[in-house]
C-alpha positions in Angstrom: -1.6 138.9 40.6 -3.8 138.9 43.7 -0.9 137.4 45.7 1.4 140.3 44.7 -1.3 142.9 45.6 -2.0 141.3 49.0 1.8 141.2 49.7 2.0 144.9 48.8 -1.0 145.7 51.1 0.6 143.9 54.0 3.7 146.1 53.9 3.7 148.1 57.1 6.3 150.6 56.2 5.5 153.8 54.3 5.0 152.9 50.6 7.5 155.4 49.2 11.0 155.9 47.8 13.1 158.8 49.0 15.9 159.3 46.6 18.8 161.8 47.3 19.4 164.1 44.3 21.4 167.1 43.3 19.5 170.2 42.1 21.2 171.0 38.8 20.4 174.7 39.0 21.5 175.3 42.6 24.0 172.5 43.1 22.3 171.7 46.4 21.4 168.3 47.8 17.6 167.6 47.8 15.3 164.6 48.0 12.6 163.4 45.6 9.7 161.4 47.1 8.0 158.8 45.1 4.6 157.8 46.6 3.8 154.2 45.6 0.5 152.6 45.1 -1.1 149.8 43.1 -3.6 150.7 40.4 -5.1 147.8 38.6 -2.1 145.6 37.7 0.6 148.2 37.9 2.8 149.8 40.5 2.6 153.6 40.3 5.1 156.0 41.8 3.9 159.6 41.9 6.4 162.3 42.1 7.1 166.0 41.6 7.8 167.2 38.1 11.2 166.1 36.8 11.0 167.5 33.3 9.8 170.7 31.7 7.0 168.8 30.0 5.8 167.4 33.3 5.9 170.9 34.8 3.6 172.2 32.1 1.1 169.3 32.5 -1.9 169.4 34.7 -1.5 165.7 35.5 0.6 164.4 38.4 3.9 163.0 37.2 4.4 159.3 37.8 6.5 156.2 36.9 4.5 153.1 36.1 5.6 149.5 36.1 3.4 146.5 35.2 3.4 143.9 38.0 5.1 140.7 36.9 3.9 137.5 38.5 7.3 135.9 37.7 8.9 138.1 40.3 8.3 138.6 44.1 6.8 141.9 45.3 10.3 142.9 46.4 11.7 142.3 43.0 8.8 144.3 41.4 9.5 147.1 43.8 13.2 147.0 43.0 12.4 147.3 39.3 10.2 150.3 40.0 13.0 151.8 42.1 15.3 151.4 39.1 12.8 153.1 36.8 12.5 156.0 39.3 16.2 156.4 39.3 16.1 156.4 35.4 13.4 159.1 35.5 15.8 161.2 37.7 18.6 160.7 35.2 16.4 162.0 32.4 15.3 165.0 34.6 15.8 168.6 33.5 16.1 169.7 37.1 17.9 167.0 39.1 20.6 164.3 38.9 21.5 161.4 41.2 24.3 161.9 43.7 27.2 159.5 43.2 
């Protein structure tokens, strides 16, 4: 686990995903930013509210993925990215652009 955490900390690029989406209400293109960090043994991607339930919550919305030592940091980040895209697909406000 320490190896994955140190690999993550060595990443020099911004630790975020920027995913192009379509605003369901307006039909306009937009972007959702997922800010990524490690908390304990998980990758956390914080983002703006994607559902009505998240909008009503006082907590910051996030996607969480447990780090898996069987995979590289790149594979763990890809799995987190997939989970972020799934969160958008379940959104009340946005959808992915084909």
